[in-house]
N, C-alpha and C positions, 0 to 999 in steps of 0.2 A: 413722427420726425426723426431723421437719422440723425444718430449721435455725432457731436462735433469731429472732425478728423485731428487727430494727435499730430503736432508740429513733429516734423522730420528731426529725428535727433541727430543725423549727420550734419544738419545744419543749424541747429538749436542747442546751445549747451545747458542741457539739464537732466538732472538724476531725480531719483526719489529723495536723496538727502542733500542735494546742492544743485543750484542754479544761477544763471547770470541773472544780475539785477535787472535787466531792461525786459526781463520775461515774467516779472512778478505781473499776476492776473492774468496771464496766458497758460501757465504751467503750474503743477502743485509740486512743492520741494520743502524739506523741513527748513533749510536755509538758503538765503539769497545773498550772493557777494557781486561787488562790482567788478574785481578782478584787476591785474595788472599786466601792462603791455611789456613784453619781452623782445627779444630778436634773435634770430638763428645765427649763430656765430661758427657753425661748421658748414662744409661744403652743400651737405644735404643730410637731413634726419628723417627717419621713417615716422609717421603719424600712424599709432597703432589703435585697433578697435578696444583693446582692453591692456591695462597696465601689467604686461606679460610679454617678453621678448619673443616668445613663440607664437604670440597672437598673429592672426592677418595683419599684414601692412594695408592700411587703408588709402594711403596717400603718401607723399613726401613734402617737406618743407625745404625750401632753398635758403642758402645764405643771405642775410639781409632782410628776410621776410618778418613780417611782425606776427607775434601769437600772444594772445591775450590769455594770461594764465589765471584760472579761477581756484585751483589747489594744486599744491606741491606735496607730495606724499612718497615716502620710501623709494626716493629717486626719480620719480615721475611726475610730469607737469600735464595737468588736464585743463585743457582749454579749447580755443578756438582761433584757427588761422584768419588774419586778417586779408591774405589774397584771395581767398574763395569760400570763406564762412565755414569750412571744413572743422569738425569737432572731433577730439580724440585726445589720445596721450602720447607723449613724447618725452624721451630721455631728458630729464632737466638740465643735465649737463651741457646739451647741446645749445643751451640758452643763455643769452647775457642779458642784464638789465640795462635800464636808461637808454632805449633804442635811437640810433642816429637816423638822419635823414639821407637815403642813399643818393648819389649825383650820378652813378653810372649802373648799367647792367652789363652781363656777359652776353655778346651778340654772336661771336662764335659759337659752333656746336659744342666746344669744350677748351677751356685752356687751363692755366695753372696760376697758381699765387706761390710765387718764389720768396724765399727767405731774403734776397737782395736783389737788387737791379741787375741781374747777370743769369743769363738762360743757363749756365752750367750750376747756379747754386742749389743747395740742398737745404732743407727737404722743399719739395715741390708738391703742392697739395693741388690736386684735380679740382675745377670748378665747371658747373653745368651752365649751358645756355640759360638764360635768365636768372642767374644768381646776381645779388645786387650788392654793391659795394659803395662806400664815400670815399673818395678820392681826395687825398689831402695835397699831394705834389707829385711832379713828373721829374724823370731823371733820363734823358736820352730816349731809349725806345720803350720805357716802361714807366708805370703809375703806382704810387704808393696808396694803399689803402689803411684808411684809419683803422688803428689797432694792430697794423704791421701787415708786412708781406707786400709783394711787387707784382703787378700783372703787365703783359704785354699790352701797350696802349691800344694796338690795332684790332684786339681782341674785344674792346670795350666801346659801349654805346652810351651817350648821354641819355639821363632819363628824359624821355618825352619825344625821343626820336625811334621811328619804326620802320620795319620792312613795310614795302607797298603791297607784297602778296603774301599771304600766309601760305598759300600752296606750296610756293618756292622753298618755304622753311621745312614743311613736311616732307617734301621731295628730298632735301639736302640731308634729312635723317634717315633716309633709306639705310638698310642693314643694321641700323641699331638694334640690338638684343630685345626681344619682349620680356618685360619684368611686371608682373600684377602689381598695382598700385604704383607704378614707376611713372614720375614724371621729372626726374632727374635724366638729363641725355644720356647717362650711361646705360639706362634701360627704361623702356616706356610701355605702358600699356595703350589701348586704343584711345582711350578718352583723354589720356595724360598728353599723348601726341597731338590731339586736338587742341588741348588747352596749351601746350606748350606754344604750338605754331601761332594760335591767335594771339596770344599775349606777346609775343614778339612783333605782332603786326599792330598792337595797340588796342586789341579787343578782349574784352573781360569775358570769362567763361566759368562756369561752375564745373566741377570736378569730374562727377559720374555720368555715365552714359545716359541713364533716363533724364538727369538735370538737363543735359545739353539738350536732349531731344525736345524737352518741355519748354526751353527758354530761348534757343538761339534760333533765330532766322525765321523765315516765312514757309508755312508748309506746302508743298508742291503736290500735284495729282500723284498718288501713290503708284501708280502703274509706270515702270520703267519704258514703256512704249510711247507713253504720252507725256512724260516728265520733261522733255526736251532738255536733258542734262548739261550742265555747265561747268566749267572749272571752278572750284570752291564750293560745289553743292556738298551737302554731308548727307550720307546715307546711312539709316539707321536700322539695324536690327535689335530684337532684344538681348540686351547685354552687349552689345557691340556697334560700332561706328566707325566709318572711314571716309575719305575726303577725295572728291572728283578733281583728277589731274586735268581731265579734258572729257568729251561726252562718252568715252569709252572706258577709261583707265581709272584705277582706284587706288590711292596710297592709304595704307592702314598698319598700325601694330598688331599683328597677327598672330595669335596663339598656336595657329596652325602650322605656321613657317617659323615662328618663335624669332621673328624680327619684325621689323617696319619693311613691308613689302610694298611693291608697285605692281599691279597685275590687272588682266583684265575683269572689268566688273562682272561680266557674265560669268567668269569661273568663280568668283568669289561667291556670288549670290547662289550658284547651283550647290557649291560645296557647305557655306554656310547654313542653307536650308536644311540639309540633312540632320544638323546639330541643333541650330537655334531657331528654326523656323523661317519664313519668308521676310523680306523687308517691311519694316514697319511704318518707316516715314522717310520722306525726302525733305530737306530744309535747304533754303536759299538764304544766305545772310543779305540784307538789303544794302549793306554800307559797300558790298563790292559790285 
C-alpha cells in the first residue's frame, strides 16, 4: 500500500508548528488556528515562499483581495489568498483589517488611483487590471474608492460584468514585460497571464502551470496534427503554458522574449522543446 500523498503546501496552509483549523485531522501540526481575514490595501504585493525579502516571489496579491492570516510575526503575515488559495508570506503593512466587499474592479490594462477627481492631481498610484475597489460616490468622470482616492470611471467594471472572450484580454496584454510570479499587469509570467485573462472573463483558475494543467478544461489529443486547435485552447509544456489565438498562433508570457508575445505555435514548440521538452497536454475550456 502506497503512503498517503502529502497535501500540496502551496494550497494548504500548514507547517510543522502551525496550520489552519480546517486542516485538523488531515495534517500534523503543533497548533491549529482559525485565522483572520484581511484585505490588500496597496496596488499589489508579493507573496513569498519564505519571510525574507530576497526569497522567490511565488505570486502577487492585488488590491481588494482577501488574505486569511494565520500568523503575523516580524512584519510578515503568513496565510492564504481567498482568490486562488495560494499560501505564503506577505508584508503585513500591505494588509488592512475588516475587509470591505468590492463593488468594482479595474477592467483596463492599468489605471491610476488619484488623490482628487482631477487627472492632474498627485500622487497617482498605478492600479493593475483586476484590482478590486469599493466605490462610494462619483464626481464627473471619476469614482471615489472607500478609503480614499479617485479612479477614472471608464476604466472600472462592476463586479459581475465580464469580457466575453478571455483571449482578447491576453492579446491586449502583448508586450507586457515578463516577471516571474507576476499577475499584476505591470509584469506577468505564463500562468499569471492565463489566470489574469480568465479572471477578466469570469473564469476561476488556480495559479501555477501544473495546477492549471490538472484542473482547467478537457484534454484533447496530444498530437498537434490531430488536435484541431481552436481559439482559446491552452497548450502546456513542463513549466509553461500558452493560449491559442487561432489554429496557428499562440499568445504567452515568454521567458525567451521576456514579454507577452504572439507568435506561430510551431516556432514556440520547436524552441521550447530544446529547453523544456515537448508539449505535455492541450486543454479546451468547455465554457467557450
